[in-house]
C-alpha positions as CSV (number, residue, x, y, z in Angstrom):
1,M,0.0,0.0,0.0
2,C,2.8,2.4,1.0
3,E,4.8,1.5,-2.1
4,Q,1.7,2.2,-4.2
5,R,1.2,5.6,-2.7
6,K,4.9,6.5,-3.2
7,H,4.5,6.1,-7.0
8,G,1.5,8.5,-7.1
9,S,-1.2,6.2,-8.4
10,V,-4.3,7.5,-10.1
11,G,-7.1,6.7,-7.6
12,A,-7.0,4.2,-4.8
13,G,-5.1,1.1,-5.9
14,A,-4.9,2.1,-9.6
15,G,-1.1,2.7,-9.8
16,N,0.0,-1.0,-9.8
17,R,-2.8,-2.3,-12.1
18,P,-1.9,-3.3,-15.7
19,G,-2.6,-0.6,-18.2
20,Y,-2.8,2.2,-15.6
21,P,-0.2,4.9,-16.4
22,T,1.4,6.6,-13.4
23,N,1.5,10.4,-12.8
24,A,5.2,10.3,-13.7
25,G,4.2,8.9,-17.1
26,A,1.6,11.7,-17.5
27,R,4.2,14.3,-16.7
28,G,6.5,12.9,-19.3
29,L,4.2,13.9,-22.1
30,A,5.9,16.6,-24.1
31,A,4.2,20.0,-24.2
32,G,3.7,19.9,-27.9
33,D,2.2,16.4,-28.0
34,L,-1.4,16.1,-28.8
35,P,-3.5,13.6,-26.9
36,A,-5.0,10.8,-28.9
37,A,-8.7,10.4,-29.3
38,G,-10.4,9.1,-26.1
39,T,-7.8,10.8,-23.8
40,D,-7.7,14.0,-21.8
41,R,-5.1,16.7,-22.1
42,R,-2.7,14.8,-19.8
43,G,-2.8,11.7,-22.1
44,L,-4.9,9.6,-19.7
45,P,-7.6,7.3,-21.2
46,E,-11.1,8.6,-20.5
47,E,-12.1,5.2,-18.9
48,V,-9.1,5.5,-16.5
49,I,-10.2,9.0,-15.5
50,E,-13.8,7.9,-15.1
51,E,-12.9,5.0,-12.9
52,A,-10.6,7.2,-10.7
53,L,-13.5,9.7,-10.3
54,M,-15.9,6.8,-9.4
55,E,-13.5,5.5,-6.8
56,A,-13.1,9.0,-5.3
57,R,-16.9,9.3,-5.0
58,L,-17.2,5.9,-3.4
59,R,-14.4,6.7,-1.0
60,R,-16.3,9.9,0.0
61,H,-19.6,8.0,0.4
62,A,-17.9,5.5,2.7
63,A,-16.1,8.1,4.7
64,E,-19.3,10.2,5.2
65,A,-21.2,7.3,6.6
66,V,-19.5,7.8,10.0
67,P,-19.5,10.8,12.3
68,E,-17.0,13.5,11.7
69,E,-14.9,12.9,14.8
70,V,-14.5,9.3,13.8
71,R,-13.9,10.1,10.2
72,E,-10.9,12.3,11.2
73,R,-9.2,9.2,12.6
74,L,-9.8,7.0,9.6
75,S,-6.8,6.5,7.4
76,D,-7.0,5.9,3.7
77,E,-5.6,2.5,4.3
78,L,-8.5,1.6,6.5
79,I,-11.0,2.9,4.0
80,D,-9.3,0.8,1.3
81,E,-9.6,-2.2,3.6
82,L,-13.3,-1.5,4.2
83,L,-13.9,-1.3,0.4
84,G,-12.3,-4.7,0.1
85,G,-12.2,-4.7,-3.7
86,R,-15.8,-3.6,-4.1
87,S,-16.4,-1.3,-7.1
88,G,-19.5,0.3,-8.4
89,E,-22.0,2.4,-6.6
90,A,-24.4,-0.5,-6.2
91,E,-21.8,-2.5,-4.2
92,I,-21.0,0.5,-2.0
93,V,-24.1,2.5,-1.4
94,G,-26.8,0.3,-2.9
95,P,-29.1,-2.2,-1.2
96,G,-27.0,-5.0,0.3
97,G,-23.8,-3.0,-0.3
98,L,-21.0,-2.0,2.0
99,L,-22.7,0.8,3.8
100,G,-25.8,-1.4,4.5
101,D,-23.6,-4.1,5.9
102,L,-21.7,-1.5,8.1
103,T,-25.1,-0.1,9.3
104,K,-26.2,-3.6,10.3
105,R,-23.0,-4.4,12.2
106,L,-22.8,-1.0,14.0
107,V,-26.5,-1.1,15.0
108,E,-26.3,-4.7,16.3
109,R,-23.1,-3.9,18.3
110,A,-24.6,-0.7,19.7
111,M,-27.7,-2.6,20.8
112,A,-25.6,-5.4,22.4
113,A,-23.7,-2.7,24.3
114,E,-26.9,-1.1,25.5
115,L,-28.1,-4.5,26.8
116,T,-24.8,-5.2,28.5
117,E,-25.1,-1.8,30.3
118,Q,-28.6,-2.6,31.5
119,L,-27.8,-6.2,32.6
120,G,-24.5,-5.3,34.2
121,Y,-22.4,-8.1,32.8
122,E,-20.6,-8.9,29.6
123,P,-21.7,-11.6,27.1
124,H,-20.8,-15.2,28.0
125,A,-20.2,-14.1,31.6
126,E,-22.3,-15.2,34.6
127,P,-25.0,-12.8,35.8
128,P,-24.1,-10.9,39.0
129,G,-25.4,-13.0,42.0
130,G,-26.2,-15.9,39.7
131,A,-29.8,-14.9,39.1
132,G,-31.9,-12.1,37.7
133,N,-32.5,-10.9,34.1
134,T,-30.4,-12.5,31.4
135,R,-29.8,-12.4,27.6
136,N,-32.4,-14.2,25.6
137,G,-31.0,-14.3,22.0
138,T,-32.0,-12.0,19.2
139,T,-35.0,-11.3,17.0
140,P,-34.7,-10.4,13.3
141,K,-36.0,-7.0,12.3
142,T,-35.8,-5.1,9.0
143,L,-35.0,-1.4,9.0
144,Q,-35.6,0.9,6.1
145,T,-32.4,3.0,5.6
146,Q,-30.9,5.3,3.0
147,Q,-29.0,2.3,1.7
148,G,-32.1,0.2,1.3
149,P,-33.7,-2.4,3.7
150,V,-31.2,-3.8,6.3
151,T,-32.1,-6.8,8.4
152,I,-30.6,-6.7,11.9
153,E,-30.6,-9.1,14.8
154,Q,-32.2,-7.2,17.7
155,S,-30.9,-8.2,21.1
156,R,-33.5,-9.1,23.8
157,D,-33.6,-10.0,27.4
158,R,-35.6,-12.7,29.3
159,N,-37.8,-10.2,31.2
160,G,-38.7,-8.2,28.1
161,S,-37.7,-5.0,29.8
162,F,-34.9,-4.0,27.4
163,E,-35.7,-0.7,25.6
164,P,-32.9,0.0,23.0
165,Q,-32.3,3.6,22.2
166,I,-30.5,3.4,18.8
167,V,-33.5,1.5,17.3
168,K,-36.5,1.8,19.5
169,K,-39.2,-0.8,19.8
170,G,-41.6,-0.5,16.9
171,Q,-39.2,1.6,14.9
172,R,-38.9,0.4,11.3
173,R,-37.0,3.3,9.7
174,F,-33.5,4.3,10.6
175,E,-32.4,7.9,11.3
176,G,-32.3,10.0,8.2
177,F,-34.8,7.9,6.3
178,D,-37.8,9.9,7.5
179,D,-35.9,13.1,6.6
180,Q,-35.5,11.8,3.0
181,I,-39.3,11.2,2.8
182,V,-40.1,14.7,4.1
183,A,-37.5,16.3,1.7
184,M,-39.1,14.5,-1.3
185,Y,-42.6,15.6,-0.1
186,A,-41.3,19.2,0.2
187,R,-40.2,19.2,-3.4
188,G,-43.7,18.5,-4.5
189,M,-43.6,14.7,-4.9
190,T,-46.9,12.9,-4.1
191,T,-47.1,10.0,-1.8
192,R,-47.5,7.7,-4.8
193,D,-44.3,9.2,-6.4
194,I,-42.3,8.8,-3.1
195,E,-43.4,5.2,-2.8
196,A,-42.3,4.4,-6.3
197,H,-39.0,6.3,-5.9
198,L,-38.1,4.6,-2.7
199,K,-38.8,1.2,-4.2
200,E,-36.8,2.0,-7.3
201,I,-33.7,3.6,-5.6
202,Y,-33.5,1.8,-2.3
203,G,-35.6,-1.3,-2.8
204,A,-37.6,-0.2,0.2
205,G,-41.3,-1.1,0.3
206,V,-42.7,1.9,2.1
207,G,-46.5,2.2,1.8
208,R,-48.4,5.5,1.1
209,D,-50.0,5.3,4.5
210,T,-46.6,5.2,6.2
211,I,-45.4,8.1,4.1
212,S,-48.4,10.1,5.1
213,R,-47.8,9.4,8.8
214,V,-44.2,10.4,8.4
215,T,-45.1,13.7,6.8
216,D,-47.9,14.3,9.3
217,A,-45.1,15.0,11.8
218,V,-44.6,18.3,9.9
219,L,-48.1,19.5,11.1
220,S,-46.9,20.1,14.6
221,D,-44.0,22.2,13.3
222,A,-46.4,24.1,11.0
223,K,-48.8,24.8,13.9
224,E,-46.0,26.0,16.1
225,W,-44.7,28.2,13.3
226,Q,-48.2,29.6,12.7
227,E,-48.6,30.6,16.3
228,R,-45.1,31.9,17.0
229,P,-44.8,35.5,18.4
230,L,-44.0,38.2,15.9
231,E,-41.8,41.3,16.2
232,A,-43.6,44.5,17.3
233,V,-42.8,46.5,14.2
234,Y,-42.6,45.4,10.6
235,P,-42.0,48.5,8.4
236,I,-43.4,46.7,5.3
237,V,-45.9,43.9,5.0
238,Y,-47.1,42.3,1.8
239,L,-50.5,40.6,1.7
240,D,-51.8,38.4,-1.1
241,A,-53.7,35.1,-1.7
242,L,-53.5,32.3,-4.2
243,M,-56.1,29.7,-5.1
244,I,-55.6,26.0,-4.6
245,K,-57.9,23.0,-4.9
246,I,-58.9,21.0,-1.8
247,R,-61.3,18.1,-1.6
248,E,-64.3,18.7,0.6
249,G,-66.6,15.8,1.0
250,K,-67.2,14.4,-2.5
251,A,-66.4,17.7,-4.3
252,I,-63.2,19.5,-5.1
253,R,-63.4,23.2,-4.2
254,N,-61.2,26.2,-4.7
255,F,-59.8,27.6,-1.5
256,A,-57.9,30.9,-1.1
257,C,-54.6,30.5,0.7
258,Y,-53.9,33.8,2.4
259,L,-50.2,34.7,2.9
260,A,-48.5,37.6,4.7
261,I,-44.8,38.5,4.3
262,G,-43.2,41.0,6.6
263,V,-39.9,42.9,6.2
264,N,-38.4,43.5,9.7
265,L,-36.2,46.4,10.9
266,D,-33.1,44.5,9.7
267,G,-34.5,44.2,6.1
268,E,-35.0,40.5,6.5
269,R,-38.2,39.0,4.9
270,D,-40.3,36.5,6.9
271,V,-43.6,34.7,6.1
272,L,-45.8,35.6,9.0
273,G,-48.4,32.9,8.4
274,M,-50.9,31.2,6.1
275,W,-54.6,30.8,6.3
276,F,-57.3,29.0,4.3
277,Q,-60.7,30.2,3.3
278,Q,-63.0,29.3,0.4
279,T,-62.9,32.8,-1.1
280,E,-60.7,35.8,-0.9
281,G,-62.4,38.8,0.7
282,A,-61.7,41.9,2.8
283,K,-63.7,40.4,5.7
284,F,-61.4,37.5,6.1
285,W,-58.3,39.7,5.7
286,L,-59.6,41.6,8.7
287,A,-59.5,38.4,10.7
288,V,-56.0,37.7,9.5
289,L,-54.7,41.1,10.5
290,T,-56.4,40.8,13.9
291,E,-54.5,37.5,14.5
292,L,-51.2,39.1,13.5
293,K,-51.8,41.9,16.0
294,Q,-52.6,39.4,18.7
295,R,-49.3,37.6,18.0
296,G,-47.4,40.8,18.7
297,L,-47.3,42.8,15.5
298,Q,-48.3,46.2,16.9
299,D,-47.4,48.5,14.0
300,V,-47.1,48.4,10.2
301,L,-45.7,51.4,8.3
302,V,-46.6,50.4,4.7
303,C,-48.9,47.6,3.7
304,C,-48.6,46.5,0.0
305,V,-51.7,44.8,-1.4
306,D,-53.4,44.1,-4.7
307,G,-56.6,45.9,-5.8
308,L,-59.1,43.8,-3.8
309,T,-62.2,45.8,-2.9
310,G,-62.4,46.8,0.7
311,F,-58.7,45.8,1.4
312,G,-57.7,49.3,2.5
313,E,-60.6,49.6,5.0
314,A,-59.8,46.2,6.5
315,I,-56.1,47.3,7.1
316,E,-57.1,50.6,8.5
317,A,-59.4,49.0,11.0
318,V,-56.5,47.1,12.6
319,Y,-53.6,49.4,11.7
320,P,-55.1,52.9,11.3
321,N,-51.7,54.6,10.8
322,A,-50.5,52.2,8.1
323,W,-50.0,53.5,4.6
324,V,-51.9,51.3,2.2
325,Q,-50.0,50.9,-1.1
326,T,-51.8,49.2,-4.1
327,C,-49.5,47.1,-6.2
328,I,-48.7,49.1,-9.3
329,V,-48.1,46.0,-11.4
330,H,-51.6,44.7,-10.5
331,Q,-53.1,48.1,-11.3
332,V,-51.4,48.3,-14.7
333,R,-52.3,44.7,-15.5
334,S,-55.9,45.4,-14.6
335,S,-56.0,48.5,-16.8
336,L,-54.5,46.7,-19.9
337,R,-57.2,44.1,-19.7
338,F,-59.6,46.6,-21.4
339,V,-57.1,47.6,-24.2
340,S,-56.9,46.2,-27.7
341,Y,-53.6,44.5,-28.7
342,R,-52.6,47.3,-31.1
343,D,-52.9,50.0,-28.4
344,R,-51.4,48.1,-25.6
345,R,-47.9,49.3,-25.8
346,K,-48.9,53.0,-26.2
347,V,-51.3,52.8,-23.2
348,A,-48.7,51.0,-21.1
349,A,-46.1,53.7,-21.9
350,D,-48.5,56.5,-21.0
351,L,-49.4,54.8,-17.7
352,K,-45.7,54.5,-16.9
353,R,-45.4,58.3,-17.0
354,I,-48.0,58.4,-14.1
355,Y,-46.3,56.0,-11.7
356,T,-42.7,57.1,-12.5
357,S,-43.5,60.8,-11.8
358,I,-41.3,62.7,-9.5
359,D,-44.1,63.3,-7.0
360,R,-47.8,63.2,-6.4
361,D,-48.6,66.5,-8.1
362,A,-46.7,65.5,-11.3
363,A,-48.5,62.1,-11.3
364,E,-51.9,63.9,-11.1
365,T,-50.9,66.0,-14.1
366,E,-49.9,62.9,-16.1
367,L,-53.2,61.2,-15.2
368,E,-55.1,64.2,-16.5
369,R,-53.1,64.0,-19.7
370,F,-53.8,60.3,-20.0
371,A,-57.5,60.8,-19.6
372,E,-57.6,63.5,-22.3
373,Q,-55.8,61.1,-24.7
374,W,-57.5,57.8,-24.0
375,D,-60.9,58.4,-22.3
376,G,-62.5,58.5,-25.8
377,R,-61.6,54.8,-26.2
378,Y,-61.0,53.4,-22.7
379,P,-62.8,55.7,-20.1
380,M,-62.8,52.9,-17.5
381,I,-59.0,53.1,-17.1
382,S,-58.7,56.6,-15.8
383,A,-61.9,56.0,-13.7
384,S,-60.2,53.1,-12.0
385,W,-57.0,55.0,-11.3
386,I,-59.0,57.9,-9.9
387,E,-61.1,55.6,-7.7
388,H,-57.9,54.0,-6.1
389,W,-55.8,57.1,-6.3
390,E,-55.2,57.5,-2.5
391,Q,-53.8,54.0,-2.4
392,I,-51.8,54.3,-5.6
393,V,-49.7,57.4,-4.9
394,P,-48.3,56.8,-1.3
395,F,-45.0,55.4,-2.6
396,L,-44.3,58.5,-4.7
397,A,-43.4,60.2,-1.4
398,F,-40.4,57.9,-1.1
399,P,-36.9,58.1,-2.7
400,P,-36.1,55.5,-5.5
401,D,-34.5,52.9,-3.2
402,L,-37.6,52.7,-1.1
403,R,-40.0,53.0,-4.1
404,R,-38.6,49.8,-5.6
405,I,-39.4,47.9,-2.4
406,V,-43.0,49.0,-1.9
407,Y,-44.5,49.7,-5.3
408,T,-45.3,46.0,-6.0
409,T,-46.1,42.8,-4.3
410,N,-43.6,40.9,-6.4
411,T,-42.0,39.6,-3.2
412,I,-45.0,37.6,-2.4
413,E,-45.8,36.8,-6.0
414,A,-42.4,35.1,-6.3
415,L,-43.3,32.9,-3.4
416,N,-46.7,32.1,-5.0
417,R,-44.9,30.9,-8.1
418,Q,-42.8,28.4,-6.1
419,I,-45.9,27.1,-4.4
420,R,-47.8,26.7,-7.7
421,K,-44.9,24.8,-9.1
422,H,-45.2,22.2,-6.4
423,V,-49.0,22.3,-6.4
424,K,-49.6,21.8,-10.1
425,T,-48.3,18.2,-10.1
426,R,-51.1,17.2,-7.6
427,G,-54.2,18.8,-9.1
428,S,-55.9,18.8,-5.7
429,F,-55.3,18.0,-2.0
430,P,-57.3,15.5,-0.1
431,T,-57.5,17.7,3.0
432,Q,-56.5,21.1,4.3
433,D,-53.9,19.5,6.5
434,A,-52.3,17.9,3.3
435,A,-52.2,21.4,1.7
436,R,-50.8,22.9,4.9
437,K,-48.0,20.4,5.1
438,L,-46.8,21.0,1.6
439,L,-47.1,24.8,1.7
440,Y,-45.3,25.0,5.0
441,L,-42.4,22.9,3.7
442,T,-42.3,25.0,0.5
443,I,-42.3,28.2,2.4
444,T,-39.5,27.1,4.8
445,N,-37.4,25.9,1.9
446,A,-37.9,29.2,0.0
447,Q,-36.9,31.3,2.9
448,H,-33.4,29.7,3.0
449,N,-32.6,31.5,-0.2
450,W,-34.0,34.9,0.7
451,R,-31.6,37.8,1.2
452,T,-31.9,41.2,2.8
453,A,-33.9,43.8,0.9
454,N,-31.8,45.8,-1.6
455,N,-30.3,49.0,-0.2
456,W,-32.1,48.5,3.0
457,T,-30.0,51.0,5.0
458,A,-31.0,53.9,2.7
459,A,-34.6,52.6,2.7
460,L,-34.8,52.5,6.5
461,A,-33.4,56.0,6.7
462,A,-36.1,57.2,4.4
463,L,-38.8,55.4,6.5
464,R,-37.4,57.1,9.6
465,I,-37.8,60.5,7.9
466,H,-41.5,59.8,7.0
467,F,-42.6,57.9,10.1
468,G,-40.3,59.3,12.8
469,D,-40.6,57.7,16.3
470,R,-42.6,54.7,15.0
471,I,-39.2,53.2,14.1
472,P,-37.3,52.4,17.3
473,D,-34.0,54.2,17.6
474,I,-32.1,51.0,18.0
475,A,-32.9,50.2,14.3
476,I,-31.0,53.1,12.9
């Protein structure tokens, strides 16, 4: 082994095999030589490189199967000895492979050690005092693991009082296997898909009822998340709803999933909760906002919403000092719905002059100019803007850095797109709890990639100018 390493073999044990060139041979390739077909730039055959990479991957899999503190003490020689000539991923990480065999032996040894500690004497020794509880053989038990099904011999005692901790009584899935199921569920896979995937990859026969029970453990986390206390002040809160299909009795109905995202004083975004109702309406939003206040959210500076009728009144009933900002993207999209295709670009350009104005007065001038030009064809557009004007123009009081944050609900729309991507493969959910599980997992996964709002320091300074003491001093 040492002689092999001295000569710098390519991959574990490759240097002394027939047909495997050494690194020295590769270095001997003249700079001007061109590699032959099927070789890389160093002159090594592609199949040699591929096998070396495969062995490196297998070595990593074998090393990662043990805790880090143990892995640090493992030498390459010991790992080579563990591999024992095995090659190919199936022989290492597949069902019945090396890692499965190691799992079996380690679990059995740990259980035997637990029983020794409980009984107070080593195997093949006499019990203390010559009486009392004793070993009583083993019982076979199949565990579902990440390496496929592993059959272990579970130690037992004569009195039946032994309660192993590494694999508890009734446990059929080893640590990490349930996490794999939950991770697949979070990516939008149905219980049927997960069942087929586990059987194909791990050879593990896990039924859909079992998968549902595993994912049901998420519900307690979702409930705790939904009821958690909130910060006292969120400068910006986005509110929106998306429609999903849930079975109710024998019918499939549309339900509105209400979502709230808050931006805290550090510029970090956080989903404050989710709620289900058959329709989206201002009355239910009033109940949502009341719950947020009961959970500790005492003040909101700017509330960004779509153009739902009565939304502003519902917000003002709970947070009377909040500025209600209608999403400009929703407003423009709603306006263009009335416009013919040939006029759409011109109308959109003229509307842009309104919401990109330097201030409120300039925006009013641009709206009047728009009405003079387009009211002959599309009078409903200017009428809609005038009706919602007080909730359209608040963001014009802010500098550009803050305008970009509050003029649209794109933050929550982006989350809705991720949710829809996972929902569309299902069609409908059998229950609200099933929908709650998937949406909660999707939300928590999405939040891992969220970053602080752009130019938040400048935006927070602008908020302080407009809202004064409503922003705590510690935030500046």
